[in-house]
C-alpha positions as CSV (number, residue, x, y, z in Angstrom):
1,M,-23.7,211.0,14.8
2,L,-21.5,213.6,13.1
3,E,-20.8,216.8,14.8
4,N,-22.3,220.1,13.5
5,T,-19.3,222.0,12.0
6,G,-21.3,224.3,9.7
7,R,-19.9,222.3,6.7
8,L,-21.4,219.3,4.9
9,Q,-19.7,216.0,5.8
10,A,-19.9,212.9,3.7
11,Q,-18.6,209.3,4.0
12,L,-19.3,206.3,1.8
13,R,-20.2,203.0,3.5
14,A,-20.2,199.8,1.5
15,S,-22.4,196.8,2.4
16,S,-19.2,194.9,3.0
17,G,-18.5,197.2,6.0
18,R,-15.7,199.3,4.3
19,T,-15.9,203.1,4.7
20,S,-14.2,206.0,2.9
21,K,-12.5,208.8,4.6
22,L,-14.7,211.6,5.9
23,L,-15.0,214.5,3.4
24,K,-16.0,218.0,4.4
25,D,-17.1,220.8,2.1
26,P,-18.9,224.1,2.7
27,D,-21.0,224.0,-0.5
28,G,-22.1,220.5,-1.5
29,F,-21.4,216.9,-2.6
30,E,-22.2,214.7,-5.5
31,A,-22.1,210.9,-5.3
32,V,-22.2,208.8,-8.4
33,V,-22.8,205.1,-8.1
34,E,-22.1,203.2,-11.3
35,V,-24.1,199.9,-11.8
36,P,-22.4,197.8,-14.4
37,G,-24.5,197.1,-17.4
38,R,-27.3,199.3,-16.1
39,G,-26.2,202.9,-15.6
40,A,-25.7,205.2,-12.7
41,L,-27.5,207.0,-9.9
42,V,-26.3,210.5,-9.0
43,L,-27.1,212.1,-5.6
44,S,-26.4,215.8,-5.3
45,V,-26.7,217.5,-1.9
46,Q,-26.2,221.3,-1.3
47,S,-25.3,223.0,2.0
48,G,-28.7,224.6,2.3
49,G,-30.3,221.1,2.6
50,G,-31.4,220.8,-1.0
51,F,-31.0,217.5,-2.8
52,S,-31.7,215.7,-6.0
53,L,-31.4,212.1,-7.2
54,R,-31.0,211.4,-11.0
55,A,-30.8,208.1,-12.9
56,R,-28.7,207.7,-16.0
57,T,-29.0,204.5,-18.0
58,E,-26.3,202.8,-20.0
59,S,-28.1,203.7,-23.2
60,D,-27.9,207.4,-22.4
61,E,-25.3,209.3,-24.4
62,Q,-21.8,208.3,-23.5
63,G,-19.8,211.2,-22.2
64,Q,-22.9,212.9,-20.9
65,E,-22.3,215.0,-17.7
66,A,-23.1,213.3,-14.4
67,V,-25.8,215.9,-13.7
68,G,-27.7,214.6,-16.7
69,G,-30.3,211.9,-16.6
70,D,-33.9,211.5,-15.5
71,L,-34.8,213.3,-12.3
72,V,-36.1,210.8,-9.8
73,A,-36.5,213.0,-6.7
74,V,-35.8,216.5,-5.5
75,G,-36.3,218.0,-2.0
76,V,-35.1,219.9,1.0
77,L,-33.9,218.5,4.3
78,G,-34.9,220.9,7.1
79,A,-34.9,220.8,10.9
80,E,-38.6,219.6,10.8
81,G,-37.9,216.8,8.4
82,V,-37.8,216.2,4.6
83,V,-39.9,218.0,2.1
84,S,-39.6,216.2,-1.1
85,V,-41.1,216.1,-4.6
86,V,-41.1,213.1,-6.8
87,P,-41.4,214.3,-10.4
88,E,-44.0,212.6,-12.6
């Protein structure tokens, strides 16, 4: 479990067991996972606990900002658990 430093902490972990260095930021993180021939998933997390997950297909406009794409889920992580909304 990561210690509570008041800043967000992120670390990538691959299924092969490899891990990235630990990143810390007071405001937020965005992780983009490119899937060859399919597109990308973009996870954004803000320091207040808000998060969003977007999907961008290969057929979407090339050069489109990473924040673009179809909204898959949005929510807030709180002390009591996750409050999330899945858009229709």
